[in-house]
N, C-alpha and C positions, 0 to 999 in steps of 0.2 A: 495513400490516404492524403486527402486535402482538408486542412483545418483553417477556417478564417480566424483572424485575430484582431482586426481593426478595420475601420473605414475612414474616409476623409471628410465625413459629414461634420459641419460646424454646429454646435449646440447653442440654441437661444435660451434654453431653460436648463436648470439642473434637474436631471431625471430622477427625482426622489421617488416617484411612483414605481419606476422600474427597479430601483434599489429595493424598495419594499417588497415587491412581488418575488424577487430573487431571494430575499431574506426569509419570506414566509415558506417558500418551497424548500429551502435548505433546512429551516427549523423543523418543519413537519417531518421531513425525512429523518433527521437526526433524533428527534423525540420519539419517532416510531421505532427506530433501531434500538434506542435505549429503553424501550418499553414504557415510556412516560405517556404515550398515547396508546390506549388499548387497541388490540387487533379488531375488536368488535366495532369500535368507532371508525377505524380506518376502512373496514369492510363496508360500512354504511355509505362511505363516500365514493366507492367504486362505481363507475358509470355502467349501469345495467338497464335503466329505462329513462323515461323523460322527466324524472324527478328533478326539480330545479336544484336541490341540494347536491345531487350527484353530478349534474351538469357543470356546476361551479366547483364543487369540492374535489372532483377527480382531477382538476387542473393542477392541484397542489400535491398530488401523490406521484411517487416514482418508484420503479421496481428495483433499482440498484444504483450503485454509485456512478457507473458509466452512463446510465440513462439520465440521472440527475445532472452529471457533469456536462455532458454534451448539450442538453437542453439549456442549462444555465449559461453556458458559453455563448450560444446563439442568441439567447435573450439579452445578455449583456451587450453584445456587439450591436445588434439591430434594434433592440428595444431602447437602448440609450439614444440612438440616432433619431428614432421616431418620437419618443417621449420628449427629448430635448428640443424638438422642432415644433410639435403641436401643443405642448404643455401637459402638465401632470393629470389634470382632470379629464381632458379629452382622451389622453392615452389610456387611462383606466377603462373608459367606456369602450374604446376600440379593442383592448385586450380581452375584456370579459365578453363582449359581443362576438368577437371572433372565436373565442373558446367555446362558448355555448353553441354557436352555429356549427362548429366542427363536431361537437358531440352529437348534435341532432342528426347531422348527415351520416355520421358513423353508425348511429343506431338504425337509421333507415336503410343504409346500404349493406351493413355488416351485421350488427346486432350483438356481437360478442362483448363481454366485459372489457373495459378499457380504463387506463389511468394515464396521467402524464400531461404536461403542459404543451406537448407538440402541436396540437391543433391551434391553440392560441398563438404560439410562436410562429407558426406558418401564416397566421393572419397578419402578424407584425411584418413578416417577410413580404407578403403581398402589398401591404401598405407602403413599406420601404421602396418596393419596386416602382410604385406610382410616383413617389416624390423624388427618388434618387436613382433613376435607371442607369446613368453613366458615371455616378460617383464611384470611385475606385474602392474595391475591397482588397485588403491585404491578407494574403494566405500563406500558410506554411505547408510544405508537402514532405511526405516521408515515403520512400520506396526502398524496401529492404533496408540496407545500411546507408543509404544516401538520403540527404535531406537538403531543403533549400526553401526559398520564399519567392513569391511573385505577387503582382497586383493585376487586377482585372476589372473591367467595367462590370458593375453590379448585375446588369440584366443577363449577361452570359451565365453567370454562376447560378443566379436565382431561378432562371428559366430551366436550367439543367436539373436543379433539384426538384422543381415542380414537375417537370416532365418525367423524371424517374418515379416520383410518387404516384403520378397518374398511371404510368405503365404498370407498376406493381399493384395498384388498386384494381385496375381493370383485369389484369391477367392472373392475379393471385400468385405471382411468381415467388414472392417471399412472404411467408406466413409469420404470425406472431407480432406484427406491427400494424397499428391502426392507420393504414394508408388513406382510407377514405376520410378520416379526421384531418389528415394533413392536407388533402386536396380541398375539402370543404373549407377549412380554415384559410387556406391560401386565397381561394377565389372570393371568400368573404372579405378578406383584407384588401384585395384589389378593388372590390366594389366600394368599400368604405373609404379607401384612399381617393378614388375618383369623386365620390360624394363630398368629401372634405375639401378637395381642391376646387370643385365647381362652386361650392357654397362659400368659399373664401375662409374656411376654418383652418386651413393649412397654407402657409405661404413661405416662400424661400427668399433669400437675399437677392438683390438685383444682379449681383455678379456670380451667383451660384450656377451650377450646371442646370440645364433645362429639365423640367419634369416630363413624365410620360405623356400627359395631355398636350404639353407643348410640342413634343415630337410628332404626335399624331396630327395635330392641327397644321403644323408646317408641312408635313408629308402630304396631306390632302391639298393644301394650297400650292404646293410645289416650290415654296420659298426655302432658301437655305437657312438652316438653324445654326446660329452662331454659338460657339463655345465661349465660356467666360474668358476674359482677357488674361486673368491671372489664375494659376492653378490653386486648388484648395488643399490645404495641409491639415493634418491632425495636430491639435494644439493642446497644451496643458489647460487645466480648468481655469486658472487665472487668466491665461491668454484668451480663452473663450469668452470670459466675462468682458474683458476689455473690447474684444472684437464685436461682441453682441451690442455693446453700448454704441460703438462707432457705426455699426450697420443700422441701428434704429434711427440714428441721426441722419444717416445717408438715405434711408428709405422714407423720408418725408414725402407727403403727397406732391406730385408733379402737376403743374398747372396746364390746363387745356381749355380752349374756348368751346362753347357750344357750337354745333354745326358739324360739318364733315371735316374731320381733321385726323392726322396720323398720330398714333400713340407716341409720346416723346421717347419711350424706351425701345419698342419693337417695330414701330412704323405701321402697325395694323390700322386700317382706316375705320374710324368710329363715327357713327351717326348719333350725335348727342342732342337731345331735345333742349330747347331754350329754357324750359321750366325746371331743368336740373341745375341751373346756375346756383352756385353756393353750396352744392352737395358734393360729396365724395363718391366716386364710383371705382370699380375695378376694371382694368382692361381684360376682356375675355380671352385674349391671346396669351399675354404674359403675366397677368395678375397684378401689374403695377397699380398703386393707389393714385388716382387722379382727382385733382380739385377742379371742378367745373366752374369756369368764369363765363360771364355773359359775352355773347358773340359781338364782334365789332360792328358798328354802324347801326 
């Protein structure tokens, strides 16, 4: 058994939204077990058709303590990373959009009743893959009476999980799990991650590991993709706050003249029109903020 327990992603924001989502899931489960939420109300939230109440409400229901526990563990690890990077409001939109899309795909491909946050959590995993493909995931392993830990680049583990979900969804090898919701949520998250990156709604620090779009662009162009000069470490909340403040100062716009010039960060050649002088733009290769100045002469 392999269980992730941390990542080396640095947080720019406190992930209050993710804390809240975990809190709601746990509260709903405990109140249901205690009988403080009637079974009739819970049954109305089970995903059975395209009812919006069911598409959203089913994300907060769980079948048992293990189902809840593993879902919340994954949501804590990867949800905090994504929420702490893109901000609380954007994260809520990603989570709900991924969960609803996962529910719709499950109904179209399977149609059986379903509950659980797995579809939304797989959307968060897909989004995480776009932003942090080579950030390390720290995992523990247990095999009979032996145990240990290791770290691995995120894309290896996430693609393995996604591949197993897709295999089970297509073959029906394992029943009782909404694998199509997992698959639908994952690919929705990947799509949202690419959209956020291309629109500039999600950005990384200059010295962070490269994103998945960075890897693809460099692979197409044949240029070597540099790793950050300094490794990224998991830090306490106080250290994260201090680091975020320093990075915001460090990530001030870099100056570049209009015309054909290389990006000050990655060297990508940019053709910048003179009428953009005085404006800020993003380098399409690395995402750096650039302050355009009038060309010489």
